[in-house]
C-alpha positions in Angstrom: 25.2 -14.1 19.7 23.0 -15.7 16.9 22.9 -16.1 13.4 21.2 -15.1 10.0 21.7 -16.0 6.6 20.8 -14.2 3.6 17.3 -15.8 2.4 17.6 -14.1 -1.3 20.5 -16.8 -1.7 18.2 -19.7 -1.7 15.7 -18.5 -4.3 17.8 -20.1 -7.2 17.3 -23.6 -8.1 20.4 -25.5 -9.7 19.6 -26.4 -13.0 16.7 -24.2 -13.7 15.5 -21.0 -14.7 12.8 -20.7 -12.1 12.6 -19.9 -8.6 12.2 -21.5 -5.4 9.0 -20.1 -3.3 9.7 -18.2 -0.3 8.1 -21.2 1.6 10.8 -23.6 0.6 13.2 -21.2 1.1 12.0 -20.4 4.4 12.0 -23.8 5.3 15.5 -24.5 3.9 16.7 -22.2 5.5 15.5 -23.0 9.2 15.6 -26.6 8.7 19.6 -26.0 8.8 19.2 -24.2 12.1 18.7 -20.3 11.5 16.1 -18.1 13.1 17.2 -15.1 11.3 17.6 -13.8 7.8 18.6 -10.9 5.5 15.5 -10.7 3.6 14.6 -7.9 0.7 11.4 -8.1 -0.8 10.9 -6.8 -4.6 8.0 -4.2 -3.8 7.3 -4.4 -7.8 3.6 -4.3 -8.9 0.2 -2.2 -7.3 -0.3 -4.4 -4.6 3.2 -4.3 -3.6 3.0 -4.0 0.4 0.2 -6.5 0.5 2.4 -8.8 -1.3 5.1 -7.6 1.7 2.6 -8.5 4.2 2.1 -11.6 3.1 5.8 -12.6 2.8 6.3 -11.9 6.7 3.3 -13.9 7.6 4.9 -17.3 5.3 8.1 -16.3 7.3 6.6 -16.6 10.9 5.1 -19.2 9.8 8.6 -20.8 9.5 9.5 -19.7 12.6 12.0 -16.9 10.6 12.4 -13.3 11.9 13.9 -10.7 9.4 16.9 -9.4 11.1 17.9 -6.9 8.3 16.9 -5.9 4.9 19.2 -4.6 1.9 18.4 -1.1 -0.4 18.7 -1.4 -3.4 21.7 0.2 -5.4 22.0 1.4 -9.3 26.1 1.9 -9.1 25.6 -0.7 -11.9 22.8 0.5 -13.4 20.2 -1.5 -12.2 17.4 0.7 -12.2 16.4 4.0 -14.3 17.0 7.6 -12.6 13.1 7.9 -12.4 12.1 4.5 -10.9 15.4 4.5 -8.5 14.0 6.7 -5.6 11.2 4.7 -5.5 12.4 1.5 -5.6 14.8 2.9 -2.2 11.2 4.3 -0.6 9.2 0.9 -0.9 12.3 -1.2 0.8 12.4 1.7 3.3 8.7 1.0 4.0 9.1 -3.0 3.5 11.4 -3.2 5.9 9.2 -2.2 8.5 5.9 -4.2 7.7 8.7 -7.1 7.6 9.6 -6.0 11.4 13.5 -5.9 10.4 16.0 -4.1 12.7 18.6 -2.8 9.9 18.3 -1.4 6.4 21.6 -1.5 5.3 22.5 1.1 2.6 25.3 1.5 -0.1 26.4 5.6 0.4 27.6 5.4 -2.9 24.9 7.0 -5.0 28.3 10.0 -5.9 29.6 9.9 -8.8 32.7 12.1 -9.7 32.7 13.8 -12.9 36.5 15.0 -13.6 37.4 15.1 -10.1 36.8 13.6 -6.5 35.6 15.6 -3.9 35.7 14.0 -0.6 33.3 16.8 0.6 30.9 16.9 -2.1 30.2 13.6 -2.0 29.4 13.7 1.6 27.2 16.7 0.9 25.2 14.9 -1.5 25.5 11.5 0.4 24.0 13.4 3.4 21.0 15.2 1.8 20.4 11.9 -0.6 20.1 9.6 2.8 18.4 12.3 5.0 14.6 11.7 4.2 15.3 7.7 4.7 17.2 8.5 8.1 13.6 10.4 9.0 11.8 7.7 8.3 14.1 5.5 10.0 13.9 7.4 13.2 9.9 7.4 13.3 9.6 4.1 12.6 12.2 2.0 14.9 14.7 1.1 12.3 17.8 1.9 11.7 20.3 2.9 8.5 23.2 0.5 8.9 25.8 2.4 6.2 27.9 0.0 4.7 31.5 -0.4 4.6 32.3 -0.8 1.1 35.6 -1.2 -1.6 36.9 -0.1 -4.9 35.3 -2.5 -7.2 37.2 -0.6 -10.2 33.8 -0.4 -12.5 34.9 0.8 -15.4 31.7 2.8 -15.6 33.0 5.0 -13.1 37.1 5.4 -14.0 38.8 6.2 -10.8 40.1 10.0 -10.5 42.9 10.1 -8.0 42.7 6.6 -6.9 39.1 6.8 -6.0 35.9 6.1 -7.5 33.8 5.0 -4.7 32.5 6.8 -1.5 33.1 5.3 1.8 35.7 2.6 0.5 37.8 4.6 3.2 37.1 4.5 6.5 37.0 8.1 7.1 34.2 8.9 4.7 32.3 5.8 6.0 32.6 7.3 9.6 32.5 11.0 8.0 28.3 9.5 6.9 27.3 8.3 10.1 29.0 11.0 12.2 27.3 14.1 10.1 23.6 12.5 11.0 24.7 11.9 14.6 21.6 9.8 14.9 21.0 6.8 17.0 19.0 5.8 13.9 22.4 5.8 11.9 25.2 3.0 12.7 26.9 0.8 10.5 26.6 -2.4 8.8 30.4 -4.0 9.3 31.1 -6.1 5.7 34.0 -8.0 6.9 34.6 -9.2 2.7 34.7 -5.2 1.8 36.9 -4.6 4.8 39.5 -7.7 3.8 39.3 -5.7 0.3 39.7 -2.0 1.3 42.2 -2.3 4.3 43.7 -5.7 4.3 44.1 -8.3 6.2 46.3 -7.0 9.2 44.8 -3.6 8.5 40.8 -4.7 9.1 41.3 -4.9 12.4 42.2 -1.5 13.4 39.3 -0.5 10.9 36.5 -2.5 12.7 38.2 -1.1 16.3 37.3 2.3 15.0 33.8 1.2 13.5 32.7 -0.6 16.4 31.2 2.1 18.0 28.4 2.5 15.3 28.5 -1.7 14.1 25.0 -2.7 14.4 24.8 -5.5 11.9 27.0 -7.1 9.6 27.7 -9.1 6.1 30.0 -12.4 6.9 31.9 -13.8 4.5 35.4 -14.6 3.3 37.5 -13.8 0.4 41.1 -14.0 -1.3 43.3 -12.4 -3.9 41.6 -9.2 -3.9 38.2 -10.6 -5.0 34.9 -9.8 -4.0 33.8 -13.6 -3.7 31.9 -14.0 -1.0 32.9 -16.8 0.5 32.2 -18.9 3.5 34.3 -18.2 6.2 37.7 -19.9 6.7 37.9 -20.6 2.8 40.0 -16.9 2.5 42.4 -15.4 3.8 40.4 -13.5 7.0 41.7 -14.2 10.7 38.3 -15.0 11.9 39.4 -15.1 15.4 41.0 -11.8 15.3 37.4 -10.5 14.2 35.7 -12.4 16.7 37.2 -10.6 19.6 37.2 -7.4 18.4 33.9 -7.4 18.3 33.7 -9.2 21.6 35.8 -6.4 23.1 34.0 -4.3 21.6 30.6 -5.3 23.2 29.1 -5.6 20.0 25.5 -7.2 20.3 23.8 -7.7 17.0 23.9 -10.8 14.7 26.6 -12.3 12.4 24.9 -12.2 9.3 26.4 -14.5 6.2 26.2 -12.5 3.0 26.1 -15.6 0.7 25.8 -14.2 -3.5 27.5 -16.4 -5.7 27.1 -20.2 -6.7 23.9 -22.8 -6.5 24.0 -25.7 -4.8 22.6 -29.1 -6.5 19.1 -29.6 -4.6 20.6 -32.8 -2.9 24.0 -31.3 -1.6 22.2 -27.8 -0.5 20.7 -29.0 2.6 24.2 -30.3 4.2 25.7 -27.6 2.6 23.4 -25.3 4.9 24.2 -27.2 7.7 28.1 -26.8 7.5 27.2 -22.9 7.0 25.2 -23.1 10.6 28.2 -25.3 12.0 30.8 -22.7 10.7 28.6 -19.9 12.1 28.7 -22.1 15.7 32.3 -21.9 15.3 32.4 -17.8 15.2 30.2 -17.8 17.9 32.4 -20.2 19.8 35.6 -17.7 19.1 33.6 -14.8 20.0 32.5 -16.2 23.8 35.5 -17.3 24.2 38.2 -14.3 23.4 
């Protein structure tokens, strides 16, 4: 088992509005001990494909390989209705250029109005993802459907306690099994699982999803909030989760999905080394299970 890190987290610079160069972020990542990254290019402008090719060269020179990418999602209204499908398409093309193995997707573009119909949501999601699954199958990619959690986002009021498709295990598995294709799998997000199923229930949920799990998002949380903390900073039983991965024959990476906060420059290298050491502790739990 090997470790991966969300490289986009390192582009922000503490106390500055400017972004770190991809070269410098890659060097930080590699210097801390990571060999693989989760990286999603922006894919803007007329020359976006050439830009992605250059980014691949930068990462390769640094000794990093892109393990997975993350497709854009529009639950929070980042993109116009016209712009979003093109952003989605470009990310799949970029993933092929970068040599990624999996493209993580949020299968929650269904918007309930007045009622929540699981069959309608599944049909919508299948139609939405089908062209990308076809593309993935042709180019050796896996569409990794991520397990989500309810976020109580006010723009989408809950109906019968639901507003977000695939926040329930049967919905997640329903999407994956509807395609019945080796080009469709699951990105298991441990933090989301804790919020959706609880500390005790997330193990049983993982056990059911394991036949499809091809990649991961590793982070922790507590008090019912999606905090994206490093492992052991929250309430997840990591020894139990690693044992389940081992029992299920998981052969993918452990990919840290860090999102919030920015470390001062003097602390960042040490923190990244600590995060890598945390990953080594998880690997030891996996090996000893």
